[in-house]
C-alpha positions, 0 to 999 in steps of 0.5 A: 736793775734797768741794765740787767739782761732780760727777755725784754732786751734780748734779740731772740725774744719778740716782746708781748704786745698788749694782752698777747704773750711774748715769744722766745724764738730760740726756745720756742716758748711763749712768755707772759708779759708780767715775767718778761722783765725777770726772765733770762737765759744763757742764750741772751744776746743784746738787742740793738738800741732804739735810737731817735730819728735824726734829720739828714742834716744830722740835727734832731727834728724840731718838735711842734709847740702846742698852741695851748699858750696862745691867747685868743681874742674874745671877739673872734669866738663870739662872732 
């Protein structure tokens, strides 16, 4: 079901943002957010994929590690 064409993956459709309606640029229609995954027309054209950002060297950018696993000393918190 994820590969089925729909308004969410069409380049003519501006997807809904929050509570606002989406917009079909081809048919000039507003599209309710609950129906975006189910609507499709014969004018559907694939939207280009959203790829992750890659560093200039061609390697993915390293993610920052959370400091939640670092043990704190009791003395520094009480002084």
